[in-house]
N, C-alpha and C positions, 0 to 999 in steps of 0.2 A: 504494500499501499502507500509507504514511502515513498517509492519510486514514482510509480504513477503520481503522487502528489507532487514531484518534484518535477514531472515532466509537465505538469497541466501549469507549473508556475511558469515553464519555460514557455509555453504557449501563449501565458497571458502578459511577457515581457514581449514577445513577434509581436500579438497586436497593438501592443501599447506603443511601445518603440518602433515599429514597423516603417513608422512615416518618415521616419528621422532618416532609415536609413535611406529608403528611398527618394527623397528628397536632396540628400548630402552623398550620391553618389556618383561619380567622377564618369568623365566620358568614358564611353567604351572603348577601347583600343583594340582591331582585329589579331583574333587567333591564329599565330602561326608556326611552322615545327620548327625547332630554335637550331640553332647551326653544326648542332651535333647529332643530328638528328634523330633523338632518342629523347625529347623533352617537347613543352611546349611555349610560346613566349608571347609576349604583344608586341604585337610589329611597330610601333610608333618608339616606343621607350625600351625596345626590348629585354624587359622585365621580366624572368621567369613567370611561367603559369601554370599552376597545378588544378587540374580541377578537382572541387570536392563540392558532391551535392546532391541533388535529388532524381530519382522518379517518378513522377508525378504523373501516373498514369489511370487512375480510377481514383476514386472516395472512398470512404469507410465501408457503403453499401455496394462495391462492386463497380459504380458504375463507370463507364469510360468518359472521358473529360466530353467529349465531342453533346454526350445526354446532356449535360447540365451548363455547360458553358456558354450556351443564349438564354436559357432564361433567369440562370441561377449568377450570372458575372460580381455580385459582389461576394460569393465565395468564391471565387478564382484570386480576386482581387486579395480577400482576405490569405489566402494561400499562398501565396506569393509574396505576400509580404512576410508571413511567419518562417517562410522557406531561408528568405535574407536574412533576417534578425537572427534564426537559427546556426548561421554560419554558412550559408554554402553560397555559392558564384558559380554551378552549373542546376540549371533543370533539365532533363528530359523529357519530353514532350511525344508521344503516340498517336499519330495520325492514322485515322481508320480510310482505305482505299472509299467505302462504300458509301463515306460523309464527305466524299470530296471530287466522286465522279457523278455524275448524276444519269450521263451514258457512256458509252464507248470513247466518246467523241470532246464529248459535253461536259469542262469541270465547274461544281459547283459554287458559285462565286459568294456566297451567302457565306459560306465556309471560311473562302479564301479572306473574306471580309473578316472574321471575324480574327483568323489564323493573324491578320495585319492589327490586328487589337490589341490579339495575346501578345506578339512580339515590344507593341509598344508598352504595354505593361511589365514586359522584360527590362524593356529599356530602363523605365523611371525606377523599376528598386535595382538597377544593376549590376542583372544577373545576363548571362550566358545559357541561351539554347542547343540542347539535341534534340532535333529536329529527327523522328524515326517514323518512316512513311512506311502505305503499305501495306496497314495492318487490318486484318480478318478478325481480329479478334471476336467478335461475338457472330457465332454462324447466321443468326436471325438476322443480324443488317450486312452479312455480302448479298449485293446483289444477285440475283439467279441467271443473271447475261452474263456474267462476271465469269462465272465458275463455268458457264456454258460453256466460254470460252476454249481453243485449243493454245498450247503453246507460244504459235508466236500473235496470236492475238491477244493476249494476253499480257505479255509483253510491252503491246505496241500500249495496252491500257495505261499501265504500269507505267513507262514514259512519258506517257500526258500526263499521270498525275505528277510527276517529278519536273515536268519543265511549269505547271501553273505555282508547283509550291515553289520552285525555286526564282520563278520571274518576281512572287509575292515579296520574298524573301531576298534578295539576291543584294540590295544595297542599306539593309542593318544593320547597326554595328552588333545586333545584341546575337547574330548568331555566331557559335562555334561549332556546329560541325552538320551534313546531313549523314544520318546512317538511314543507307538505304531500304537496309528490312531488317526485320527482329528475325533473328533464328529462323535463316533461307536455308529450306535440303538441298544439296544438287542434286543427287543422283539414287538412282534405282526407279525400278517400274513398277508403281503400286496398284496391287490386285482390284484393290478397292475405288480406283480412282477419286481418292479425297485433298485436293488440294493443300487442306489443312488437317493435315492427320494428331490421333491428340487430343486430348485438353486437360488442362490444369487449371483445378478452380473453375470448370466450368466457360474459362476460354481458350481460344485456340494459338496458340501464341508461336506456333512454329506454321512452314509454309513452305512447302516444295515450289521449287522450277518448274518442276517437268511432272510427267507423268508418266516420260518414257527417253530414256538415254537413246535409245535411236542409234545404236552401234557409236554415240558419241561414250569420250571419260569422264568423270564428271566434273574434271578440272578446267574442260571444254567448255561443259556447260556453264561453268560457274562464269568462266573469265567473256563468253560472251555474254550474258546476264549483266553484270556488273558494268562492262565497258558499254553496255546500250544506256542503264540507268545514267550513269557517270556522264555519259553523250550526252542527255537530257537534259541533266542540271547544269553543264557547262555553256548551254546556249542561250543563257543568262545572267548564269552566275562563274566567275571564270576562278572567283578566287578563296572563299569559304570551304573548308576541309572536309572530306567523303572519306564516310569508316562501313563498316556494315556489324551489327552482333551477332558474335558468331559463339555458339553452343562450346566449349571447351574441350571436342574428345577426348584428347589424349587423358580426361580425367574418367573415361568408360575405358578406354582401351589404351594402354600405356604406350603401342606400338605406333598410336594413329598420329598423321602428320599434319602440318595446317596445310588449309583446301581456300580459303579462299585470301587467305593472307601467303599464299605459295607464292613463290618468285613466278609463276605463268601465271596466276590468277591475278594477284593482288597490284600490278601495277599502277591501276588510276583509284587504291586505297591508303590515302595519308598516312593513317597509322589504326592502331590495332584494337576492335572493342568487344573486353570478354565476359562471359557472364556466369560468375561463381558464384554457387552454395558449397561450402566444407563441409561435409558430414563428420558429424562429430565423432573427434578419434581421428578422422581422415585429414589434420590439415595438412603434415607433409605430404601426401599424396596431391593433395589439390595443388601444393607451392612445387612441386616436380611439375606438373600439368601442365600450371603457367610458362616451367621453360623453354616446355618446347617450343614455344610461340616468340622466341626470342630471334626475333631474326632481322633487328636492326632500325626496327621502327616505334615509334611510341606507344606503351601498352596502356591501355586505359582500362579498367574494371567496371564495365557499364551496369551493369545490374551485381548486387550483393543483400546478401540479407541474413540474420543467424537463423534462416527456416529450419535449417539438420542439425544445427549446433548451437554450442552455447554462445551468449555474448564473447566470451571470454577465448572463445576459440577464434569466435571470425574476429577480434581486435588482433587473437595472432597472425593470422593469415594475412590480415592488412600487412601489420609490421613486417611479416617475411616478405612479403611483394614486393616489400620498397625496391629492394634492387633491382630492381627491372620497371615494376608498372608504376607511372606518372600519375595518374590520376583514378579514383572512387568515385564512385556513384552508389549510393544505397534508394529508398526507400522513402516520398514523406504521401500518405494517405489522409490529409488534416487531421482535425481532432482524434483523436483517441484514449481511451484509458487500457489497452493493451494490454501490460503488463511486459510483454514482449518490444511491442512498438515504444514502449515508454526506457526501455533498456537502451535501446540502438540509439533513441533521440539523445539521452543523456550521454553516451557515448559520443554521438556524435559533434554534439556542441563541445565537449571537452576539447576532443581533438581539432575540431577548427581553433578553437580561442588559445591551444597549444601552439597550433601555425603560425598566429597571430604573433605570440609573444614571443617565439623563437627567431620571426623572421624567414621563416625556410618554406619553399618553394616545394 
């Protein structure tokens, strides 16, 4: 109960003092890859930049952002104020394809306008955005016409999504990166012909790029798709960073090698984004899996949470990953009295304050 009470006090402080953070935030500089190729830096000043933030993917009831950002915009404003006050500098947003494409060729202007509004909110709070796209998290919200398309036509729609989003965001200083898709799968013929296999807590976070390799290797499929999405973004935005949120398969199969971050596939990806949920007693195993992705690019742990381990073990993983990783993004779901969430937020604030006092990148 003490942890819960402390976390709630943090929320109160966030809401009370958040406006000060927002109005006092300095102008945001573009984020670039540092000269050593393994970290991030502010483009103007050259100062190091270390992503430390939250996935803002849903609220406590499980609603995705687009389910409430129109009718309940003050909730979004309050949450951004809170995330900034808690010490975040990056917020990861998950955009659903079905909310941004009315048809195979026509983007949804209302959603794009609301995205532009979100960009202004982030800028006012001094927060950078990791924009993750092409989400099909709720099966009921995925258009039937989209799932009926073949691979080529599906990729065409996805590229039009990114053209519309990048055109909206190209000149915003708040963009940290575009994450092309959350946890794509490149290979394997699917007997059930399901583009979004498997569910977790009622959401489909994984998405296939193809239902049939048709004689291609998984690297050939992954490269063709990444290059197409990158090309769509670069029509409007030549500068903001690109990445793909990947499952670290080396955690499941120790002999697994990077796919999207292999030399053959990852030419158009600026840095590595990985999703780690260490299991109890297996922190060392997670750190060994992380080392597989040490290919000379910056590494961001784009998802993490004490879902399968204790908070001390997650802390051990984060500290152990610092030899390779240079950014960490957890989760924020609004106000919550969950003991696990309270522990996580206490830790987040402490680490944010430690970083400020020690002036470490």
